[in-house]
Residue, then its C-alpha position, 0 to 999 in steps of 0.5 A: m502489476s499492482q503498481n498504479n502508475i504502470k500498465t504491463s502486457g506480455f505474450s509469446l508464440a512458438k515457431r511454426k506449428e509447435l505448441t511450446g517454444d524456448d522463450f520464457y517471460d515473467i512480470h512481477t511486482i516485488g515491494n516497490l519494484s517492478v521486474a520484467i524478464v524475457c529469456d530466449g533459450v538456445g541450443s537443443a529445444q529441451e535444455g534451452a527452454d529449461a534454461a530460459k525458465r530457470t533463469t527467469n524464475y531464479l532472478i524473480n525469486n532472488f529479487k524477492i529476498r534481495p538484501k536491503t543493503w544491495s543496490i539494484e545494480k549490484s543485485i542484477k549483476k550478482f544474480i546474473s553471475s550466480i545463475n550463469s555459474i549454476l547452469y554452466q556447471e550443471s551442463l558440464i556435469n550432465y552433458e560435458r558441454p554448455e547445453l543449458v544456455t539462454t539469452l536474457t534481458i531484464v528491467v527493474i523499475e523503482g520509482n521513476r528510474l529504470y535499471g536494465a541488463n542483457v546477455g545475448d541478443s534479446r533486446v530492450y527498447l524505450y519508446r518516447d516522443n514517438k521514437i523507439n530507441q534500443l537500450s540493450f546491446d546485442h552480444a552477437m558477431n558483426e561479421v557478415g553471415f555470422e550475425n546470429v552467432l552469440t558472443q555471450a549467453i547465460g550458461i555458455a561460459e564460466d563467466v558472464d559480463p552483462y551489458y548494464f544500463e539505467n535511465i530516468l523514466q517519464k510519463d507515457d514512456k513505453i518499454l519493450l523487452c523482446s526476443d530476436g524472433l520479434y525484431s528480426i521480423m518487425s522493423e523499428n517503424r512497425l515496433e513504434t506503431g505496434i508498441k502502443l497496442g501492447a505485447h499481444s498485438l506486436v506478436k500477432k502482427a509479427s505472426a501475420l507478417m509470416e502468414d502465421n508461420l513464425p520462423d522463430d519463437t517470438t516473445a514481447v513484454v510491454i511496460e507503459i508508464l501511466e504517471a510519473n512516480e511522484l513519491e519517488i521523485l519527492k524522495q530523491q530531492k536533495l533537501t536539507i534536514p535541519e539538525s535543530l530549529k529555533k523561534n524566529q528562524v526563517i526557512d523559505g520565507y516561513k518564520l517559525e513562531k512556536s513549537l507545537i510538539q515536544n520534539d520541535r519538528t512541528w511549528l506554528c509559522s507565518k508567511k505574508t501575514k498568514q499563519y500555517v503549521i509546518k512539519f519538518a522531517p525527523l532528524e533520524t531521516v538523515e541516516d535512516a532510509i526507512q524513516l525517510d521513506l515514511f516521512v516522504k509518504e506522510a508528506w505525499n499523503a498530506k498533499r494528495l488527500k484533499a477532503n474536508y475531513f483533513p487540513k489542507a496541505v502543500i509541499p512547496k515547489n521551491r523548498t530548500h528543506r524537507y518539510y510540508v505545510m498545513q492549514l492552521f485550524n483554529g481549535e483544540d484537539l478533542n482530548e483537550y476539549l473534553s477536559h473542560k466541556h461535554i459533547t452532546i449526543d448530536d455532536t457525537v453522532e456528527l463526530a461518528s459520521t465524520l470519522l466514517k466518511m473520512s475512513q470511506f474516503l481513504l478506502k478509495y486509495d486502499l488506505i486506512h488512518g491507523d490512529i483514530k483517537p481524540h488527540n488526532i481530532m481537531i474541534a472548533k465551531d463554525e460560523e453557525e456555532n456548530l462543532e466542526f471536526k478535522i482529522i490530523d496525523f498523516g504519519s499514521i496513514t497506511e495501506i489497508f490489510s497491512n500486517d506490519s504496521k505499527a500504527g495505533t495507540p494501545s487503548f484504541l487497538s482492537p483485540e486482534r491487532f494485539k495478535n498481529e492481525a492485519i489492520s482492517e475496516s473492522s479494526e478501524i471501526f473498533a477505534i472509532g467506537v472507543t473514541l465515541y465511548l470515551a467522548l461520551t463517558g470520559k472512560y475507556p471501555y476496556g481500561e487504559i492500556e499501556p504500551f507493550q501491555n498484553p491486555t485481557f478484554k472483558e465485556a464493556k459496560k453500556p456507555s449509558t451506565y456512565n451517561n444516562n443521556i445516551p439513547d438505547w440505539l446509540d448504546s447498541v451502535i457503540l457496543r457493536a463497534i467495540a465488540i471484542d469478537k470481530k464476528h460480532r462487530y461491524e465489518h464495513y464502515s457502510e454498515m455502521d454508517y447505515e445504522l447511525k443514520r437510521p436509529t429506528k433500524v438499530k437492533p439491540f446489542f448484547p454481550k455474549n454473557a448478557s442475562l435474559i433480563e438484560r436481553s429481554p426484560l419483557a420475556f424475563y418477567k413474562g416467563g417469571f409470571i408463567i412460572m409463578t402461576i404454575i407454582n401457585f397452581i401446584l401449591l393450591i392442588w397440594m393444599n386441597a389434596 
């Protein structure tokens, strides 16, 4: 699975010397859900195996298209009821009796919560604090001699009543899903010992106990919780989202002093003689789950992304309202700075280096800033009077290669972003290039683009056209960064960073329609000299003829 806080394993062996069995399992990541299923087909081998596989695939596929308004509990119960009805009706049509029959156990993990259900005698165990506990319920007869007779299974009757359960997960928890072929051989003590080594080890141990002659198909899936899902924990906290905020209001000891943004959700505040910036969740998050998710993610990113490129941020432990607090950076944004001052070539190179280092740092988390522009760059002087840069706006940070992200400001978006292509290193480099161009020239390379506009990109002029202090090598670096065709643009941050640090290695960059005199003045004049010489030689011969 791709979720960073979860590790999974699955393994299955057929009974005796058979090549295939009736069991089937799958483990899948679907959005923010982790879904694991084990089915043990019953009845005749072919139909049982088919029922197990179809049930597993049906549940996985339906979770992929699950209506957003459905709870996970409702989804599990509805999907189980539906596949039960399908298999039961099909059996009656084709066999005139229940034949497509299987047991089922399913778990769904969302954040730090476990949702599960079972039908039949396949089981779910939770291992915690060195002890294993059965979470599922065996639908089997209690009478002596009839222990293996199922009272419920998928496809055995017109209606089904799954056993449903929920639990809160903790760090180091392990969840085991298995068919009866495993627990009928392995005692709980052996399961407790073996679960630490994963599904493969459990099933192989069971096989070894039977001298590699398993009496039944045996399947195990193990899910290990490596870390608590902090993002989900933050989301589930019961916190107040204030309808309005006003000057001198005190929240959790933070006194609001001045609204910093027009929507009055970001404030300059003070606490114990120190000043901070406090950002509250938008009012829309009260009723809009998507907006709530976005703000929780923003606060989480602000807290965890600790680097010199960003202002320090914290989420107070005992807060009563939904907000996060940031370090106050005494400076102004680059857009304001450029309105009354010029930025030097050296400072521009330092700015470019900071933006690239910041972007490479985010890449370690598979993230991308998404809205690089002068408004999101704070600028101030350090103790030695050198310019220092900080990048702000954690709300725009998103996963790299996301193709549904609305992050970004039109004038800084690469041409492919207007065609709904995925956000990438290359598109971020374009935004960095536009920022550098604007900082040095006061102009947008492709003009200012309005929201909802579908722009036409024409080749940009050299930055040095507007600022003759710009050296040729920096001209080429910026032009390559903002190339209209991404094939001619830097593909990776490291490529741009390499040339930025080695001006002598930078090759001249020319647009596709550049003339020969632009590309190579020496070659142009040399060619012209040769042509004129030939013409003069021909004229001389003609005049003497």
